[in-house]
N, C-alpha and C positions, 0 to 999 in steps of 0.2 A: 612495500611502501611503509614508511614510518607512520604509525597510526596516531590519530589525534587522541590526546588524553581526554577521556570522556568525563564530564561532570554528570554523575548519576543523580538526577532529581528524584527518581523513584524507580525501583526495579519491580520485582513481583510482589512486594509487600502490599501493593495496591489491591491484590485479589484476596487479601486476608483481613478485610475490614471488620470492625466491630458492628454489632447489630445496631448500635446507636448512630452509625454513620449516616450521612445524608442520603435520602432517597429510596431506600428499600424497605425500611420499616417505618412505623409512624403513620399518622393520618395526614390528609392533604387539605391545605387551605385553598380558598377560591383562586388565589393567584398562582397556584401550581406548586407552591413551596411545601415542604414537609414540616411537620411539627417535631420530627425527630431531631435530636441534638446535632447541629451542624458543626461537627468536630472533625479534625483531621488526625485524631489519635489512632494509632494502629493497635492491633491485637498485641497485648504484652507478651504473648507466647511466641511471636514471630520476630526473629532477629535479623532478617535480611536488611539490605540497604534502605535507609529511609530518606525522605526528602520533603519538599514543600508541595502543597496543593497549589495548582495554577488556577487563578481565578478569571482569566480572560478579561483583564481590565475591570475586575470586580463585579461585572454584570452576571457572570455565570460561575456558580460555585461548584466545588467538588469535582473538578476535571483533573485527570491525571495523565501527564506526559513525561517522557524522558528526554533529557537534553543530551544529545550524542556529540555535542561540540561541532566544530567546523574544520574541514580538512584544510591544512596549511599548504603553502608552496613547498615543494621538495626539490632540492638540487639533484639533477640527474647524475652528477659526479658522485653523489653519496648514495643514491638509491634510484636505479633506472627503471624499476618495475612497479607497476600499480596493479593490485589484484583485488577483485571484489566479486561478491555474489550478485547474480542478476536479480532484478526486482520488478514485478509488474503490479504491485499494490498501488492503489490510487486514493486510499482513504484520507490521507493528509490533505489533498487538494479539496475534496468535497467538504471535509470538516471545516477547513479554513474559509471556504466559500460561504458556508452557513453562518460563520461568525460575521463576515462582512455584510451579508444580506441582512443580518439582524442589527447592524449599525455599530459594531465594535471591531477593532483590529484583533487578530488572534494572538494568543500567547506564542512567543517565538519558539517555544519548545514543540509546538504542534506542527511546525513547518518542516517537512522533509522534501528537499528540492527535487529529488528523483521522482517522487510521487506526483509532483506538479507536472514535470516534464512528460512522464509516461501516461498521464491522463489524456493527452492529446495525440491523436493518431498521426503517424508518420508514414508516408507512402514509400516505404522501402521496396525494392524489387524482391519478390519472394524467391526462394530457392527453386531450382528446377528438379534436381534429383536428390539433393541432400535435405537434412532436417532444418538447417539454418543457412542463411546468407549473412555476410558482414558488409556493412556500408560505412564509409567514412567521408567526411567533408571538413575542410579547414579554410578559415578566412580570418582576416584581421579583426580584432575586437572592435565593437561599435563604440565602446566607452573607455577603454584602457589603451592609451597610446603605447605602441611598442609591444603589444601582446596579441596573440592569436587565440581563437577558439577552435577546438577540434571536436567534431561530433563523431561518436562511435555508435553505430546502430546495428542491432541484431534482429533479424526477421525470421520468425518461425514459419514452417510450412503450413499451408491452409488445409483444413479438413472441412469438407462440406457438411451441412446439417444431415444430409442423407447418409454420409459416410461415418458419422460419429458413432461411438459405442453406445450401447444401452446404458442407462443411468439408474443406479440404486441409491436414492437420496433419503437421508434421514434428517428431517427438520427437528432441530432442538431449539425450542422457543422459550424465551424468558417472559414469564407472565407476572413477575413480581410487581410490587406497588409502584416502583419507579417507572415502570413501563406505561403507567397511566399519565405521566407528564407529557405535555406537548403532543398528545395523541400518538405516542410512539407505537403502541400496540396496534393502533388503527393502521398506521403506515406499514407495519410488518404484515398485517393481513392482506392489504392491497398489493404489496410487493410479492408475496408468496402466491397470490392468485395469478399474477402475471407469469410466474415461473411454472406453475401447474399447467397453465394453458399451452406452454411450449413443449410439454412432454407427451409421449405417445404410449400406446398400449404395452410396449415391451419395456417401458421404464416403470419403476415402482417407487412408492413414497411411503415412509413411515413417519410418525410424529411423536415426539416426546416433548413435554412441557415441564417447566419448573418454576415454583414460587418458593414457599417455605419448604416444600418437598418436591421431588421429581416424580413424574408418573407418565405412563404410556397412554397417549391419547388415541393413537391409531396404529395398529400393526401394519406391516408393509402390505400394500395393495397396489394393483396395477393403476398407472396414471390415467388409464381409460376411465376410471371411476372418479372423474373430475368433480361431479356434484357432491359425492360423499366426502371427498378430501376437502373441498372448499367449505362445506358445512361444518366440518370439524374445526377448521381454522377460524372461521368467522364466529364461532360460539365462544371463543376465548375471551376472558375478562381478567383484569389485573387482580392479583391476590398476594398477600403476605410478603415475606422477605425473600432473599435471593440465594437459593441453594444451587449455585452453578455446578458444584462438584457432583451432586447427585444427578442433575440433569444430563451432564456430559457422560457420566458413567453409564446411565441407562441408554443414552443415545448410541454410545459405542458398542454396548452389548447387543443392541438391536441391529446395528449395522453389521456387526460380526456374524450374527445369526443368519442374516439375509445376504451375506456376501456372495457375489457372483463373479466367477472368472471372466476375464475379457470384458469387463464393464467398468463404468465410472462409479466407484463406491465412495460416496462422499457424505460427510456431515455438513449441513447448512445451519450454522449457529446464528440466531438473531437475538441481539441483546444490546443493552447500553454498557455492558461490561462490568457493572458494579456487582461484586459478590460479597455478601456479608454473613453468609452462614455456610458451614460445612467444609470450608477450606482452611486448613491449618498449615499445610505445607504446599507452597506453590510448585516446587520442583516435582512433587509427587504426581500432580495432575499433568504437568508438562511431560514427564517421563511416560505416563500412560498414553498420552496423545502421540508421542514419538514412536512408541512401540506399535501402536495400531497403524501408524502411517507406513512402517516398514512391512506390514502385512497387506498394504494396499488400500487402507481406508484413510482418505484424506479429509481435510477440514477447511471450510471457508468461513471466515468470521465476517458477519455483516453487522455493522454498528448503526445504532439509531439514537437520536437525542442530543441535547446540548449540555446543560449543566448536569452534574451527577453522571459523568461519563468517564470510562476508563480505557483510554487509548492503548496504554501499555499492555493491559491484559489481552486485548483483542489482537494486537499485533504479534505478541508472543505465541498465542494459541495458533494463529495461522502459520507462523514460521515453523513451529514444531509439528504442525499437522500437514506440512507439505502442500498447503493450499494458498489462498489469497485473502487479502483483507480489504474490504470495501466499506464505505460509509454511505448510507442512503439518507439524503435530506429531503428529497422530493420524489414524487411518483415518476417523474421523467427520468430521474437517475435510476430508479428501479427498472424501468423499461430498457434503459441503455444496457444495464448489466445482465438482465434476465432475458432479453430478446436479441439485441444486436450482437452481444458478446457472449452468448450462452455457451457455445461450443468451446470458445477460448477459456471460459471459466471452468468448465467441467472436464475437458479432455486434455490431459498432460501429454506433451510430446517429448519432454526432457526433464530429467531429475538432476539435482545438484549442479546446475549450470553456473559457471563462473567465467569471468573474463580476466585476462592479464594483458596489459599494455606495456611493452618494453620500449622505452625511448632511446633514441640514438644520441649518445653523449656528444658526438661531433656536430650535431644539429640543434639539439634542444638544451637550453640552459636550466630552466626550471619548469615544473608542471604542477597543476592542482586539479584534482578531481572534484567537480562541483556536485556535492551531495554524496549519497551512498555511505555516509559515515557509519551507519549501523550495519553495513554490509561488507566492511573491510575483512579481507582474508590475508593471512601471512603469505608472502610471496612464495615461500618454500612449500606451501600446501596446495599450490595450484594443481600439481599432478597427484595429490593425495586424494584418492577417490572416496575415502572414508569421511572426508570433511563435508558437513552439511552445507549446502549452498541454496540456490534458488530453483524453483519449479516453474516451467514455462508451458503455457497452454497453446493449443493449436491456433496459428495465425497471430499470436502475440508478437508485438515488436517492443524491443527494449532499447532505450536511448540513454547514453551517458555523454556529458560534456566535460572537456578538459580546457583549462586556460593555460596557455603555454607562453614562455619567453624563449624565442628562437635566437640563436647566435647570429651575428652579422655575417652576411654572405654565405649562409648555410646552403649547401648544395646536395648533401647526402640524404638518405632516407630519414624520415621523421620518427617513425615507430613501426613496430610489428604488433598487430592486434590478434590475440589468440582467444579462442572460445573452447572450453572443455565442458562436456556434459555426459550424462549417462542415459542410455536408452531405457525407458521405463519398463519395457517388456523383457529385455535380455540382461539389463543391468551392466551392459558393456559400455566402457568409456570411449568417447569419440572426441577428436580434436580437429578444429579447422583454424586457419589463420589468414591474415591479409596484411600486406605491407603498405604503409602510408608513405607515399613519395613526395618529394619536394615539389614536383610538378603539379600536385593537386591543389596547392595554395592559391586561393582566389586573390585577385588584385586588390579588392577592397570588400568591405562588409556587404555593400549593395550588389556585388557580383555573385554572392552566395544565393542558393535557392531560397524562394520565399519561405519554405517550411523551416529551413535553418534559421532564418532571421526571426521568425515567429517564436520558435522554441527558445532562442536566445533571450527574447524578451520575457518569456515565461520564467526562465531561470533567474533573470534579473529581478523580477517581481518577488519571487520566493526568497532570494537573498536579502532583499530589502526588508521583507516582513520578518525574517528571522534575525534581523539586526546584525547581519554578517559584516565583519570588518572589510570584506572584499566587495561589498555592494558598491557599485560605481554609478548608479543612476537613481535619481529620485523617482517616486511613483508618478509624479507629474510628467516627467520626461519620458517615462515608459509609455504612459497613456498617449502623449503627443505623437510619439513615433508610431504606435499601433494605429491610431486614428488616421494619421496621414497616409499610412500604407495599407489601410484596411482592405481596399479593393484587391490588392495583390496578395494579401496574407491569408484572408479568411477562406477556409475550405468547407468547414462544417458549422452547424449552428453553435456548437460549444465554443468555437473560436470567437465568434461574435459575442457570445455571452461572456467570454473571458475579458474582452476589451471593456465591456460594460462593468465588469467586476473591478477592473483596475480603476475605472472612473469613480466608482463608489468608494473604493479604498482611499483614493486621493481626496475625496470630499470629507472623509472622516477626519483627515488631518495629518496623515503620515506622508508629508511632502518633502521632508528633508533627507539629505544623504545620511546614511548610517555611519557614524564616525567610529 
């Protein structure tokens, strides 16, 4: 697939901030702001790509996002294949939700459509004997006459809590001054308390913290010692600047020292992502993380906070660490991640998972993958098992939506969907496929399943928020549809909460179509 030309707002220079940058050094005023210089100057010794600081309509300062662009329509006659790495991160949705809850629309760079879509559960049929099953559904577009939307769903096998591997977790906790803002450290403590409660005597936990310096707070101990572990966590107080490099280095050394075969060996990083000390070469720390991941130590990035927040840093760390990236804005979100989805978060069932959809030129005129701009893979690399792709946890479902322009009187197959992944135990590559036939096309949008219709509205909302030229519904119209169909569409509490979120976004004032 021809790749979108990306506008780099900021790459990894964001983790090489000067000590005078907002939020990690300096003293705090009663309104939560720092007296440190609110500057967006980068360390003069770092020469990677530079960009602008995104201010979230000027209410939140010092937030860093990367603009990956927007996938365009592609003519099948010029390029019939679309290839991308699977993604189960959800941080973009929860971060955007927090913006809206606080009364402002998010920076468009903060919106990653696939993370909106994958936040909401999809009831795909789980595989019976294989690791994955493939689901497809196609129906006319609700808002673009003459177009269709095709859903591609990948469902991973379930692993019960009783069947999950033992976990060797190393908490790496940011206790720098910026974590004092908005009670970030308080929410970290409450969130980790929930996680500790889910673990048993065969699991172990070690703790590293970092402010101006990194230090070991607790050597690995059985999770049965819950009282001791929680006491260590709850005694933490904000301090100093942010030496993320030293904290991560100590955390990985501890994880390596306590590595256990046939276990989930994982770093749990809790931070706002701002690093203003100890990092002079972003690529060096990323290479270290990548090296450890090949040895079996993975990393989950858990983000906290609004302004003074580095989304780029946290996403890159999770990608290189073969883990996932979440954003926690409420205690309910922490419960969702660390209770309902814990096995999916910790236990990987597939490495370097990627999908390739090959469209039939006799049936499809043009296609557009909605989202996944930062997950694009060269078509020729689909069978190259050395290419880094996505890691999928037990029970995870991944959804992608395509917008298609079909040819008139098309009667042949529409596409072949292929999934390729490596077994995490044997490193052996496996591939499965499914053909999408013309007979699967629904007569109209309302003939599609309720979940298909709901997910389509989620994608439309994200497209609107990111100012996509392909956005075809105002937020008002999205809300009207959801509210009218609520009884048919809502499956879980988060679905109903989403409808309310759309209403709030509408009230903020983004009611027009994005031109």
